[in-house]
C-alpha atoms as an extended CHARMM CRD file, in Angstrom:
* protein
*
       207  EXT
         1         1  MET       CA              0.0100000000       -0.0310000000       -0.0660000000  PROA      1               0.0000000000
         2         2  ILE       CA              1.4210000000        3.3910000000       -1.0650000000  PROA      2               0.0000000000
         3         3  PHE       CA              0.5860000000        6.2250000000        1.2480000000  PROA      3               0.0000000000
         4         4  PRO       CA              1.6220000000        9.9790000000        1.4980000000  PROA      4               0.0000000000
         5         5  LYS       CA              4.1500000000       10.8070000000        4.2740000000  PROA      5               0.0000000000
         6         6  PRO       CA              2.8430000000       13.7090000000        6.4700000000  PROA      6               0.0000000000
         7         7  GLY       CA              4.5030000000       17.1760000000        6.2610000000  PROA      7               0.0000000000
         8         8  LYS       CA              6.1900000000       16.8580000000        2.9620000000  PROA      8               0.0000000000
         9         9  ASP       CA              6.5160000000       19.9830000000        0.7650000000  PROA      9               0.0000000000
        10        10  ASP       CA              6.2130000000       18.4270000000       -2.6390000000  PROA      10              0.0000000000
        11        11  TYR       CA              3.9800000000       15.3390000000       -3.1910000000  PROA      11              0.0000000000
        12        12  THR       CA              4.9980000000       15.0530000000       -6.8710000000  PROA      12              0.0000000000
        13        13  LYS       CA              8.2800000000       13.4420000000       -5.6070000000  PROA      13              0.0000000000
        14        14  LEU       CA              8.5340000000        9.7060000000       -4.9820000000  PROA      14              0.0000000000
        15        15  LYS       CA             10.2420000000       10.1070000000       -1.6710000000  PROA      15              0.0000000000
        16        16  ALA       CA              7.1370000000       11.9890000000       -0.3450000000  PROA      16              0.0000000000
        17        17  TYR       CA              5.3560000000        8.5370000000       -0.2210000000  PROA      17              0.0000000000
        18        18  GLY       CA              5.8940000000        5.3910000000        1.8390000000  PROA      18              0.0000000000
        19        19  ALA       CA              4.9210000000        1.8000000000        1.3710000000  PROA      19              0.0000000000
        20        20  ILE       CA              3.8530000000       -1.0450000000        3.6350000000  PROA      20              0.0000000000
        21        21  SER       CA              3.0660000000       -4.6570000000        2.8650000000  PROA      21              0.0000000000
        22        22  PRO       CA              0.1420000000       -5.9550000000        4.9530000000  PROA      22              0.0000000000
        23        23  LEU       CA             -0.4220000000       -9.6770000000        4.9580000000  PROA      23              0.0000000000
        24        24  SER       CA             -3.4570000000      -11.8830000000        5.8500000000  PROA      24              0.0000000000
        25        25  CYS       CA             -4.0030000000      -12.6050000000        9.5360000000  PROA      25              0.0000000000
        26        26  MET       CA             -3.4440000000      -16.3530000000        9.1700000000  PROA      26              0.0000000000
        27        27  GLY       CA             -0.2110000000      -15.6400000000        7.3340000000  PROA      27              0.0000000000
        28        28  ILE       CA              0.9880000000      -13.3680000000       10.1450000000  PROA      28              0.0000000000
        29        29  VAL       CA              0.2470000000      -16.0510000000       12.7990000000  PROA      29              0.0000000000
        30        30  ILE       CA              2.2340000000      -18.6650000000       10.8780000000  PROA      30              0.0000000000
        31        31  GLU       CA              5.1480000000      -16.2690000000       10.2050000000  PROA      31              0.0000000000
        32        32  LYS       CA              5.2970000000      -15.3250000000       13.9610000000  PROA      32              0.0000000000
        33        33  VAL       CA              5.7900000000      -19.0600000000       14.8120000000  PROA      33              0.0000000000
        34        34  ILE       CA              8.5140000000      -19.4460000000       12.1440000000  PROA      34              0.0000000000
        35        35  GLU       CA             10.2030000000      -16.1710000000       13.3470000000  PROA      35              0.0000000000
        36        36  GLU       CA             10.4730000000      -17.5020000000       16.8820000000  PROA      36              0.0000000000
        37        37  LEU       CA             11.8910000000      -20.8270000000       15.6920000000  PROA      37              0.0000000000
        38        38  LEU       CA             14.4840000000      -19.1230000000       13.4460000000  PROA      38              0.0000000000
        39        39  SER       CA             15.4710000000      -16.7850000000       16.2320000000  PROA      39              0.0000000000
        40        40  GLU       CA             16.1690000000      -19.7730000000       18.5060000000  PROA      40              0.0000000000
        41        41  VAL       CA             18.2330000000      -21.5340000000       15.8100000000  PROA      41              0.0000000000
        42        42  ALA       CA             20.1760000000      -18.2890000000       15.1130000000  PROA      42              0.0000000000
        43        43  LYS       CA             20.8320000000      -17.8840000000       18.7980000000  PROA      43              0.0000000000
        44        44  ARG       CA             22.0920000000      -21.3910000000       19.4120000000  PROA      44              0.0000000000
        45        45  GLY       CA             24.1500000000      -21.4410000000       16.2570000000  PROA      45              0.0000000000
        46        46  GLY       CA             25.7880000000      -17.9560000000       16.8420000000  PROA      46              0.0000000000
        47        47  LEU       CA             24.4870000000      -16.8570000000       13.4480000000  PROA      47              0.0000000000
        48        48  LEU       CA             23.8690000000      -13.2650000000       14.5630000000  PROA      48              0.0000000000
        49        49  SER       CA             26.3190000000      -10.6510000000       15.9150000000  PROA      49              0.0000000000
        50        50  ASP       CA             25.8860000000       -9.7800000000       19.6300000000  PROA      50              0.0000000000
        51        51  ARG       CA             25.5630000000       -6.2600000000       18.3490000000  PROA      51              0.0000000000
        52        52  GLN       CA             22.4070000000       -6.9500000000       16.3030000000  PROA      52              0.0000000000
        53        53  LEU       CA             19.3050000000       -6.0000000000       18.2780000000  PROA      53              0.0000000000
        54        54  ARG       CA             15.7250000000       -6.8030000000       17.3940000000  PROA      54              0.0000000000
        55        55  SER       CA             16.8040000000       -9.7350000000       15.1800000000  PROA      55              0.0000000000
        56        56  SER       CA             17.2270000000      -11.8230000000       18.3570000000  PROA      56              0.0000000000
        57        57  LYS       CA             14.2390000000      -12.6460000000       20.5330000000  PROA      57              0.0000000000
        58        58  GLY       CA             13.8830000000      -10.4970000000       23.6810000000  PROA      58              0.0000000000
        59        59  ARG       CA             16.1410000000       -7.7270000000       22.4400000000  PROA      59              0.0000000000
        60        60  SER       CA             14.1490000000       -4.4970000000       21.6450000000  PROA      60              0.0000000000
        61        61  ALA       CA             14.5180000000       -0.7690000000       21.0260000000  PROA      61              0.0000000000
        62        62  ILE       CA             14.5580000000       -0.3890000000       24.7820000000  PROA      62              0.0000000000
        63        63  ASN       CA             17.6950000000       -2.4340000000       25.0730000000  PROA      63              0.0000000000
        64        64  ALA       CA             19.3090000000       -0.3560000000       22.3260000000  PROA      64              0.0000000000
        65        65  ALA       CA             18.4740000000        2.8970000000       24.1400000000  PROA      65              0.0000000000
        66        66  ALA       CA             19.5990000000        1.5860000000       27.4410000000  PROA      66              0.0000000000
        67        67  ILE       CA             22.9560000000        0.5470000000       26.0670000000  PROA      67              0.0000000000
        68        68  MET       CA             23.5120000000        4.0980000000       24.5490000000  PROA      68              0.0000000000
        69        69  VAL       CA             22.5330000000        5.8450000000       27.8240000000  PROA      69              0.0000000000
        70        70  ASP       CA             24.8200000000        3.5360000000       29.8640000000  PROA      70              0.0000000000
        71        71  ARG       CA             27.8320000000        4.2960000000       27.5960000000  PROA      71              0.0000000000
        72        72  GLY       CA             27.1270000000        7.9960000000       27.7770000000  PROA      72              0.0000000000
        73        73  HSD       CA             26.9940000000        7.9700000000       31.6720000000  PROA      73              0.0000000000
        74        74  ALA       CA             30.1410000000        5.8090000000       31.8630000000  PROA      74              0.0000000000
        75        75  ALA       CA             31.9570000000        8.3980000000       29.6980000000  PROA      75              0.0000000000
        76        76  TRP       CA             30.8530000000       11.2900000000       31.8420000000  PROA      76              0.0000000000
        77        77  THR       CA             32.1670000000        9.7020000000       35.0440000000  PROA      77              0.0000000000
        78        78  THR       CA             35.6880000000        9.7960000000       33.5000000000  PROA      78              0.0000000000
        79        79  GLY       CA             35.3970000000       13.2630000000       31.9340000000  PROA      79              0.0000000000
        80        80  GLN       CA             35.1510000000       11.9410000000       28.4140000000  PROA      80              0.0000000000
        81        81  ILE       CA             32.7300000000       12.6310000000       25.5190000000  PROA      81              0.0000000000
        82        82  THR       CA             30.5990000000        9.9890000000       23.7940000000  PROA      82              0.0000000000
        83        83  GLY       CA             29.4720000000       10.6500000000       20.2710000000  PROA      83              0.0000000000
        84        84  VAL       CA             26.8710000000        8.6960000000       18.3470000000  PROA      84              0.0000000000
        85        85  LEU       CA             26.2560000000        8.7260000000       14.5590000000  PROA      85              0.0000000000
        86        86  LEU       CA             22.9020000000        7.2150000000       13.5030000000  PROA      86              0.0000000000
        87        87  MET       CA             22.7340000000        5.7350000000        9.9650000000  PROA      87              0.0000000000
        88        88  ASN       CA             19.8000000000        4.2760000000        8.0690000000  PROA      88              0.0000000000
        89        89  ILE       CA             20.1960000000        1.6300000000        5.3640000000  PROA      89              0.0000000000
        90        90  LYS       CA             18.0580000000        3.0050000000        2.4710000000  PROA      90              0.0000000000
        91        91  ALA       CA             15.2780000000        0.6130000000        1.1360000000  PROA      91              0.0000000000
        92        92  ALA       CA             16.9190000000       -2.1390000000        3.2630000000  PROA      92              0.0000000000
        93        93  PHE       CA             14.3040000000       -4.7980000000        3.3650000000  PROA      93              0.0000000000
        94        94  GLN       CA             13.3440000000       -4.3160000000       -0.3040000000  PROA      94              0.0000000000
        95        95  SER       CA             17.0180000000       -4.7700000000       -1.2420000000  PROA      95              0.0000000000
        96        96  VAL       CA             17.4140000000       -8.2840000000        0.1640000000  PROA      96              0.0000000000
        97        97  ALA       CA             18.3040000000      -10.6910000000       -2.6630000000  PROA      97              0.0000000000
        98        98  LYS       CA             16.5200000000      -14.0180000000       -2.0700000000  PROA      98              0.0000000000
        99        99  GLY       CA             19.2150000000      -16.0960000000       -3.7090000000  PROA      99              0.0000000000
       100       100  LYS       CA             21.9390000000      -14.6300000000       -1.5530000000  PROA      100             0.0000000000
       101       101  LEU       CA             19.8230000000      -14.9890000000        1.6150000000  PROA      101             0.0000000000
       102       102  VAL       CA             19.1890000000      -18.6310000000        0.9790000000  PROA      102             0.0000000000
       103       103  ASN       CA             22.8760000000      -19.1720000000        0.1630000000  PROA      103             0.0000000000
       104       104  ILE       CA             23.9020000000      -17.5070000000        3.4830000000  PROA      104             0.0000000000
       105       105  MET       CA             21.5350000000      -19.8420000000        5.4230000000  PROA      105             0.0000000000
       106       106  LYS       CA             23.0110000000      -22.8710000000        3.5630000000  PROA      106             0.0000000000
       107       107  VAL       CA             26.6030000000      -21.7140000000        4.2960000000  PROA      107             0.0000000000
       108       108  ARG       CA             25.6700000000      -21.3950000000        7.9020000000  PROA      108             0.0000000000
       109       109  GLN       CA             24.4670000000      -24.9530000000        7.7250000000  PROA      109             0.0000000000
       110       110  MET       CA             20.9740000000      -24.3160000000        8.8910000000  PROA      110             0.0000000000
       111       111  ASP       CA             18.4700000000      -27.0610000000        8.8940000000  PROA      111             0.0000000000
       112       112  GLY       CA             16.9170000000      -27.7130000000        5.4200000000  PROA      112             0.0000000000
       113       113  GLU       CA             13.3690000000      -27.0820000000        6.5660000000  PROA      113             0.0000000000
       114       114  PHE       CA             14.3340000000      -23.6680000000        7.9520000000  PROA      114             0.0000000000
       115       115  ILE       CA             15.8360000000      -22.8140000000        4.5060000000  PROA      115             0.0000000000
       116       116  GLN       CA             12.8830000000      -24.0840000000        2.4470000000  PROA      116             0.0000000000
       117       117  TRP       CA             10.2540000000      -22.0320000000        4.3500000000  PROA      117             0.0000000000
       118       118  PRO       CA             11.7990000000      -18.5840000000        3.8260000000  PROA      118             0.0000000000
       119       119  GLU       CA             12.6840000000      -19.6010000000        0.1530000000  PROA      119             0.0000000000
       120       120  ARG       CA              8.9900000000      -20.3410000000       -0.5020000000  PROA      120             0.0000000000
       121       121  PHE       CA              7.9340000000      -17.2700000000        1.5670000000  PROA      121             0.0000000000
       122       122  LEU       CA              9.8900000000      -15.1370000000       -0.9690000000  PROA      122             0.0000000000
       123       123  SER       CA              8.6690000000      -16.9160000000       -4.0660000000  PROA      123             0.0000000000
       124       124  GLN       CA              5.4190000000      -16.9470000000       -6.1640000000  PROA      124             0.0000000000
       125       125  ARG       CA              3.6310000000      -14.4180000000       -3.8880000000  PROA      125             0.0000000000
       126       126  PRO       CA              0.7890000000      -12.6700000000       -5.7080000000  PROA      126             0.0000000000
       127       127  VAL       CA              1.1860000000       -8.9140000000       -5.5190000000  PROA      127             0.0000000000
       128       128  GLU       CA             -1.5480000000       -6.2740000000       -5.2790000000  PROA      128             0.0000000000
       129       129  THR       CA             -0.6350000000       -2.6160000000       -5.2610000000  PROA      129             0.0000000000
       130       130  ILE       CA             -2.9830000000       -0.1960000000       -3.5710000000  PROA      130             0.0000000000
       131       131  ILE       CA             -2.4190000000        3.5770000000       -4.3050000000  PROA      131             0.0000000000
       132       132  MET       CA             -4.5080000000        5.9820000000       -2.3740000000  PROA      132             0.0000000000
       133       133  PHE       CA             -7.0650000000        3.2640000000       -1.6440000000  PROA      133             0.0000000000
       134       134  ASN       CA             -7.3470000000        2.3060000000       -5.4060000000  PROA      134             0.0000000000
       135       135  ALA       CA             -6.4550000000       -1.3870000000       -5.9400000000  PROA      135             0.0000000000
       136       136  ILE       CA             -4.6370000000       -2.5340000000       -9.0980000000  PROA      136             0.0000000000
       137       137  VAL       CA             -5.1720000000       -6.0660000000      -10.3980000000  PROA      137             0.0000000000
       138       138  ARG       CA             -3.1530000000       -8.7710000000       -8.6830000000  PROA      138             0.0000000000
       139       139  HSD       CA             -0.1460000000      -10.3130000000      -10.4950000000  PROA      139             0.0000000000
       140       140  PRO       CA              2.4040000000      -12.9060000000       -9.5570000000  PROA      140             0.0000000000
       141       141  GLY       CA              5.9130000000      -11.8310000000       -8.6410000000  PROA      141             0.0000000000
       142       142  GLU       CA              9.1060000000      -12.5450000000       -6.7700000000  PROA      142             0.0000000000
       143       143  ALA       CA              8.7150000000      -11.1450000000       -3.2410000000  PROA      143             0.0000000000
       144       144  VAL       CA             11.2900000000       -9.2310000000       -1.2530000000  PROA      144             0.0000000000
       145       145  VAL       CA             11.5420000000       -9.3080000000        2.5340000000  PROA      145             0.0000000000
       146       146  LEU       CA              8.3150000000       -7.5020000000        3.3580000000  PROA      146             0.0000000000
       147       147  GLN       CA              8.2330000000       -4.5180000000        5.6890000000  PROA      147             0.0000000000
       148       148  GLY       CA              5.7310000000       -5.2730000000        8.4860000000  PROA      148             0.0000000000
       149       149  SER       CA              6.0200000000       -9.1360000000        8.3810000000  PROA      149             0.0000000000
       150       150  PRO       CA              6.8980000000      -10.8120000000       11.7280000000  PROA      150             0.0000000000
       151       151  LEU       CA              9.3990000000      -12.9440000000        9.8190000000  PROA      151             0.0000000000
       152       152  SER       CA             11.2440000000      -10.0060000000        8.2060000000  PROA      152             0.0000000000
       153       153  PRO       CA             13.4940000000       -8.8540000000       11.1250000000  PROA      153             0.0000000000
       154       154  ILE       CA             15.1510000000      -12.2310000000       11.6270000000  PROA      154             0.0000000000
       155       155  LEU       CA             15.5750000000      -12.8310000000        7.8950000000  PROA      155             0.0000000000
       156       156  PHE       CA             17.1420000000       -9.3460000000        7.5450000000  PROA      156             0.0000000000
       157       157  GLY       CA             19.3010000000      -10.0330000000       10.5860000000  PROA      157             0.0000000000
       158       158  ILE       CA             20.6840000000      -13.2340000000        9.0290000000  PROA      158             0.0000000000
       159       159  TYR       CA             21.1660000000      -11.4970000000        5.6800000000  PROA      159             0.0000000000
       160       160  THR       CA             23.2760000000       -8.6230000000        7.2730000000  PROA      160             0.0000000000
       161       161  SER       CA             24.9700000000      -10.5700000000       10.0340000000  PROA      161             0.0000000000
       162       162  GLY       CA             28.2500000000      -11.0590000000        8.1210000000  PROA      162             0.0000000000
       163       163  VAL       CA             28.4700000000       -7.2700000000        7.4580000000  PROA      163             0.0000000000
       164       164  ILE       CA             27.8030000000       -6.3940000000       11.0890000000  PROA      164             0.0000000000
       165       165  LYS       CA             30.4140000000       -8.8540000000       12.3030000000  PROA      165             0.0000000000
       166       166  ALA       CA             32.9530000000       -7.5690000000        9.7310000000  PROA      166             0.0000000000
       167       167  LEU       CA             32.4880000000       -3.9240000000       10.9010000000  PROA      167             0.0000000000
       168       168  LYS       CA             33.8510000000       -4.8800000000       14.3170000000  PROA      168             0.0000000000
       169       169  GLU       CA             37.2690000000       -5.3990000000       12.7460000000  PROA      169             0.0000000000
       170       170  TYR       CA             37.0280000000       -2.7100000000       10.1390000000  PROA      170             0.0000000000
       171       171  ILE       CA             36.0890000000        0.5170000000       11.9860000000  PROA      171             0.0000000000
       172       172  SER       CA             37.4670000000        2.1590000000       15.0600000000  PROA      172             0.0000000000
       173       173  ALA       CA             34.0800000000        2.9420000000       16.5610000000  PROA      173             0.0000000000
       174       174  GLU       CA             31.6860000000        0.5080000000       18.1810000000  PROA      174             0.0000000000
       175       175  GLU       CA             28.7030000000       -0.4550000000       16.1550000000  PROA      175             0.0000000000
       176       176  LEU       CA             25.1560000000       -1.2660000000       17.2460000000  PROA      176             0.0000000000
       177       177  SER       CA             22.5010000000       -2.2720000000       14.7620000000  PROA      177             0.0000000000
       178       178  PHE       CA             18.6490000000       -2.3440000000       15.1260000000  PROA      178             0.0000000000
       179       179  LEU       CA             17.1550000000       -3.7340000000       11.9220000000  PROA      179             0.0000000000
       180       180  ASP       CA             18.1210000000       -1.2340000000        9.1850000000  PROA      180             0.0000000000
       181       181  HSD       CA             19.4390000000        1.3710000000       11.6310000000  PROA      181             0.0000000000
       182       182  LEU       CA             23.1610000000        1.3840000000       12.3610000000  PROA      182             0.0000000000
       183       183  SER       CA             24.7020000000        3.3720000000       15.3200000000  PROA      183             0.0000000000
       184       184  LEU       CA             28.3680000000        4.1250000000       15.4340000000  PROA      184             0.0000000000
       185       185  VAL       CA             29.6500000000        5.0910000000       18.9900000000  PROA      185             0.0000000000
       186       186  THR       CA             32.9490000000        6.4480000000       20.0740000000  PROA      186             0.0000000000
       187       187  THR       CA             34.3140000000        7.8400000000       23.3860000000  PROA      187             0.0000000000
       188       188  VAL       CA             37.3110000000       10.1580000000       23.5070000000  PROA      188             0.0000000000
       189       189  THR       CA             38.2290000000       13.4190000000       25.3330000000  PROA      189             0.0000000000
       190       190  ASP       CA             37.9740000000       15.8830000000       22.5160000000  PROA      190             0.0000000000
       191       191  LEU       CA             34.7450000000       16.8760000000       20.6310000000  PROA      191             0.0000000000
       192       192  ASN       CA             36.5740000000       17.4640000000       17.3180000000  PROA      192             0.0000000000
       193       193  GLN       CA             38.1510000000       14.0530000000       17.5780000000  PROA      193             0.0000000000
       194       194  VAL       CA             34.7400000000       12.5630000000       18.0710000000  PROA      194             0.0000000000
       195       195  ILE       CA             33.5110000000       14.1370000000       14.8750000000  PROA      195             0.0000000000
       196       196  THR       CA             36.6090000000       13.1100000000       12.8980000000  PROA      196             0.0000000000
       197       197  ILE       CA             36.4010000000        9.4480000000       14.0320000000  PROA      197             0.0000000000
       198       198  LEU       CA             32.6810000000        9.1290000000       13.3010000000  PROA      198             0.0000000000
       199       199  LYS       CA             32.9870000000       10.6580000000        9.8350000000  PROA      199             0.0000000000
       200       200  GLU       CA             35.8610000000        8.2970000000        8.8560000000  PROA      200             0.0000000000
       201       201  CYS       CA             33.8650000000        5.3170000000       10.2110000000  PROA      201             0.0000000000
       202       202  ALA       CA             30.7920000000        6.3770000000        8.3120000000  PROA      202             0.0000000000
       203       203  ALA       CA             32.8040000000        6.4840000000        5.0420000000  PROA      203             0.0000000000
       204       204  LYS       CA             34.2270000000        2.9610000000        5.7890000000  PROA      204             0.0000000000
       205       205  CYS       CA             30.6940000000        1.6310000000        6.5220000000  PROA      205             0.0000000000
       206       206  ILE       CA             29.4230000000        2.9090000000        3.1760000000  PROA      206             0.0000000000
       207       207  ASP       CA             32.3780000000        1.3050000000        1.3830000000  PROA      207             0.0000000000
């Protein structure tokens, strides 16, 4: 469903609109069950980075905020400054490639049934686009990881887990991800140094 975002100046531009992908109630119930099972498998197998929140069961936005606040308080007690750069991965869920996601799950040696279900979930799904409450005729299509599905966070977490783990060795700031939001955190004594470090780390993340 395509809908106008509030407060935009020019609604002739594509970025002034957002999109959601609502699913049937029974589908959501089933996907929630699969999501919980996949989360348990990922947790036991160490598939996700410990810096990925929301992808793991029981780790929410509250946990992410608490970690940030705790780091800030710890820095203040030693007279240091903590800087945080918040980055958003553009069109993240819609950019997930099904073939690569399935291959990652196979490389991680996940159980075959857990691979087959997401593979079918992302295949042969009829698509109906609704623009301003006007429905267009349904047509078959390859599905992306859908925004709003209970299953999407864990699939996206598995898809990006390798990148998140690699960042730990690649950048000088600490990283913390919450779905498609990436936070870079650094603590030093000088404000200009904080800015310099975070700008350099942001450039490396984009690379």
